[in-house]
C-alpha positions in Angstrom: 15.2 -20.3 -41.3 13.9 -22.0 -38.2 10.5 -20.2 -38.3 10.2 -21.3 -41.9 10.9 -24.9 -41.0 8.4 -24.8 -38.2 5.8 -23.2 -40.6 5.6 -20.3 -38.2 6.6 -17.8 -41.0 6.0 -17.8 -44.7 8.5 -16.7 -47.3 6.7 -13.5 -48.0 6.9 -12.3 -44.4 10.6 -13.4 -44.2 11.4 -11.3 -47.4 9.5 -8.3 -46.0 11.4 -8.5 -42.7 14.7 -8.9 -44.4 14.0 -6.0 -46.7 13.0 -3.8 -43.8 16.3 -4.6 -42.1 18.2 -3.9 -45.3 16.5 -0.5 -45.8 17.2 0.5 -42.2 20.9 -0.3 -42.7 20.9 1.7 -45.9 19.3 4.7 -44.1 22.0 4.6 -41.5 24.6 4.6 -44.2 23.0 7.5 -46.0 22.8 9.4 -42.8 26.5 8.8 -42.3 27.2 10.0 -45.8 25.2 13.1 -45.2 27.3 13.9 -42.1 30.7 12.9 -43.6 30.5 14.1 -47.2 30.4 17.5 -48.7 29.4 19.1 -52.0 27.5 17.1 -54.6 28.0 13.8 -52.7 26.3 15.2 -49.7 23.4 16.4 -51.7 23.1 12.9 -53.3 23.2 11.3 -49.9 20.5 13.6 -48.7 18.3 12.8 -51.7 18.9 9.0 -51.2 18.1 9.3 -47.5 14.8 11.1 -48.2 13.8 8.5 -50.8 14.7 5.6 -48.5 12.7 7.1 -45.6 9.7 7.1 -47.9 10.3 3.5 -48.8 10.8 2.6 -45.2 7.3 4.0 -44.3 5.7 1.3 -46.5 7.0 -1.6 -44.3 4.5 -1.1 -41.6 4.7 -3.6 -38.8 7.9 -5.1 -40.3 9.7 -2.0 -39.0 9.7 -3.9 -35.7 12.4 -6.2 -37.1 15.2 -3.6 -37.4 14.0 -1.9 -34.3 14.2 -5.1 -32.3 17.6 -5.9 -33.8 18.9 -2.4 -32.8 17.5 -2.9 -29.3 19.1 -6.3 -28.9 22.5 -5.0 -30.0 22.4 -2.1 -27.6 21.3 -4.1 -24.5 23.8 -3.9 -21.7 26.0 -7.0 -21.6 27.7 -8.4 -18.6 31.4 -7.5 -18.4 33.8 -10.4 -18.7 36.6 -10.0 -16.2 39.9 -11.4 -17.2 42.7 -12.2 -14.8 45.6 -9.9 -15.2 48.9 -11.5 -15.9 51.9 -10.3 -13.9 55.1 -10.1 -15.9 58.0 -11.6 -14.2 61.6 -10.7 -15.0 63.4 -14.0 -15.5 61.8 -15.8 -12.6 
């Protein structure tokens, strides 16, 4: 919403970026269905996956949005060390 407020992004671009992210999540879900399901459900997941891959191809440069989100989520994060508590027996 900040880019919209600053007039750095129009509603059309925001909708395309959001749709590209949604389709990418949907593709991951269909891939999981393809791996986890069997029988007719697996075939349906495969058909849906193929169809969504075709749809995804039409997003062009907006494919960078889900790619950058995936990259950001998978960046190494610093470990937070917590002090261990020592249990005392009645002391």
